[in-house]
N, C-alpha and C positions, 0 to 999 in steps of 0.2 A: 808263597811267589810277588812275589814285591811287585811295584806300578811299572816299572825302568824296565823289569824280565818278562813283563808281561808285554808291553808295548814293543820290543824290539825282538819276541820273536813273534807275534801277525807283524809286523819286518819282513823279518825274515823267511818267513814261509810265503809270502807273498810276491817275496823274489825269486825265491824258487820255483812260485808257479807262474812267474814274467819269462825264468832264465829256459824252460823247456816250452811255452806256448811260447811266445816270442819267438824264440831260434827256433822254430816249426813253420812260426810264420813268413822267413825273410823268402820260403824254396816253397812253398805245399803249394798247388795244382790249385787256383782263381784265389786263391790271398795272400796269394808271390805275387803276381803280376809286373811286372816294372809299369805296367802302363797307372794304377793306381798310385797318385801321390804316395811320398814315401810319411810326410804327417797323420794322412790317414790310418796309414799300414800300422804305423805307431801307436796311434788315437785305439783301433778296434784291438788287438793286443794284449794296447792297459785294459781298459774296460774288459773283455774276455774273461782273463786272469783275475780281475774280481769281480766276477760277475760269478764264479767256479769255484776260488779260492776258500767260501765253507763248505765245502763237497769233494775238495780233494786232501788228503792225506800231507801230514806236514808235521815238520818236529815244535813238540809246543815250549823249546826255548832255544834258543840259537846260544853254538859254540865260541866262547871265549874268546877263542887265539881264532886269529888270519889263518892258519893254516888248513885248516880243516873250512871254515867257513868256501873259503876259495873252491877243496873240494864239489862241495857239491856243489855252487853255484857251477862252477864246468859240468859235472855228469851229469843233470841236467840241462844242462848250454847242447851238452853230446848227443843226450835222446832227442828232444828239438832240434836237435839239424840233419839226428841223422831220421824223424819220426817223416820233418819235412823232405830231404831230400828222398824221400825215396817213393813218393809221393812223385816226385819233379821227373824222373827217372821214369815211373811208369806214364806219362803223360809224356817223356820221350820218346812214348811208338806215335805216338801219330805224328814229328815228327819225320822218323825215318818211313814211317808210311807211306806223309808226301812225297818224300828225296823218292826216293825207290817210281812212285809214283810217276814224279812230273818227268823221270829218265825213261824211263819205258812209251809213254807218250813225245816225247820233245820238249817238253814243255824246262829241262831241269834251270836253261838260263834264264828266267822267267825269276826272275827274285823281288820274294816279297820281304814287310817291315820284322823285325827279328822279332820276335816275342817271351820275353823273361831273358830267359838266359843260355837261349839260341838263335847264334849266329848266323848268316850264310841261309833260311829258311826259304823254298819255293813258294812260289805262292802259291800251289796246291798245299804242304806243308802249314802255310801259313793261315789256307781257311781251315784248315784241318783245326790246327791246334785252340782259332779264333771257335772254334763250332764248340770243342768240348768244351773250352768254359764256359761260352754261352751256358751252354744245357747241362753245365752242369746248378748254376743260380736257379733255372728255369725247374732242374728235376728235382730241387731242393738236394741235393747231391751237397754243400755245405754245410746241411745237418748231419750226416752222417761223418764229414770230416770229421765238426768239431766236439761230435760223438764216440771217433774214432780217438784224440785225441786226448779227450777224461776219461778214456774204456783204458789206454797205453797205464795208468799209472797200478792197473791188477799185476801189469806183467814186465812194467820195469819201474816197481818202488821204492823212491827215494834212497840211495844207497854204493854199493858197489856196481861195474856198471860189469856188464859179460861182453865183453869188448871184440871177442871169438865167433860168439851167436852176433852177436847183428853183423861184424864184418861176410861174413859166409850168408846170410842175410841180401845185402846187399848187392852178391855180387846173383844172389837166384832171382831177385828183382830183375838186374843185367840182364841175366838170358828169358826172364818171362815175358820182359819190356823189348823183346827182340822178336821176342814170340809174335807175339801180340803183332806189333806192327806186319812179321810179316802176311800172319794169317790175314790185318784185314790189305793189306797192299797181294795178299794177292790172286785174286779175278785180275786184274791186272797185265802178272805177270804170263798168265791163260794169253789174254787178251792178244802182248807184245808178242807169244813163240808164234800164234797162228796166223797175223798176220806180215811178220814179218817172213814165217815163212809162203805164205802165199806171195808176195813179193820176189822174193829170191826164182821163185818159179816161174815165173808171170817175166824176169828176168832174163831167165836160162828159154825163153820161150822167145822174148820179142827184147834179142842184143841191142834195141835203137832204145826202148823204151826208157826217155831219164826217171827213171826209179824213183832216182831221191823225190825229185818235185812231184811228182806224184804221188807218193808215199810218205811224206812227211804232214801233210795234214789229212791226212786219211787217220795217219795215225791219231789226232790232236783228236779233230771230228771223232771219231769210235771211244777215244778215253773220256772226253765231255758225256758223252750217251754215256756209257760205262760208271763212270765217277754217279753224271746226276741219280742213274737211276743206285749203283748201289753205296751214296752218301748215306740214307736210313741207317741200311746196317750197320756200318764198319762202325757211325756213333753208338748204337748199341751194341753192338759185343764190346767196343771197348768201354762202353764205359760200364759194364754190368760187371764187367773183370772188375774196369777199379772199383765198384760197387762195394760184392767181393771180398777182396784184400780189404779194406777199413771199415767197411759193417760187419765183416765176421773176426778184424785182427786175426788172419792168418799169417802171424811173421813166420809159425815152423811146420805149416803145411802146405806149402806154397811148392807144386809140383813144378 
């Protein structure tokens, strides 16, 4: 192997690694947040690719033609985007849960700042999203994410893609995210049924009672109390499921 082929193989291998890891970092929870400057995210992806490049399987030689080279780069970008998007879809469970909590507690119109790609998030959803991202760094879950990116080469080695399986798993992740969000917001559904039933009975017993003016503050106060009591369990439930998915790379066994 001459020097030109050796150097071009190294450069092309690094580009393949950066194509997957950099694409994953675009949407990956904790790493792909819009609050992090773009230059910082790009620099981290470049350094991470350089650090992991020696232990990642890459072709020894770069393709001599532009067509195969473009196909390999496109495949790696597709895998990286798929991994990042699945993580983002799982994180969207917190936004869904926050939206449902806002509806039940009467805080649906209390909007918070947009986090990542989520537009029009309620105050509850913003709190849950920020809390989940902060706990990922606090509990070193970001190390598990980086390990999952490295382990992804065992499941998706460079080469032909399993697009059908990837699409199927994306649908499963979406359904699982909806399940997580519903489970997190379940205590508030119970609270809403009980309080609204009580206010309905009170209105039947005392028609002159302004139920809306009495019930709205009651819903907000009780909602905040339940939220304060249930928040630790809500974060624990979500992060446990998130760690299980990324830690074990259960792309094919998720219920």
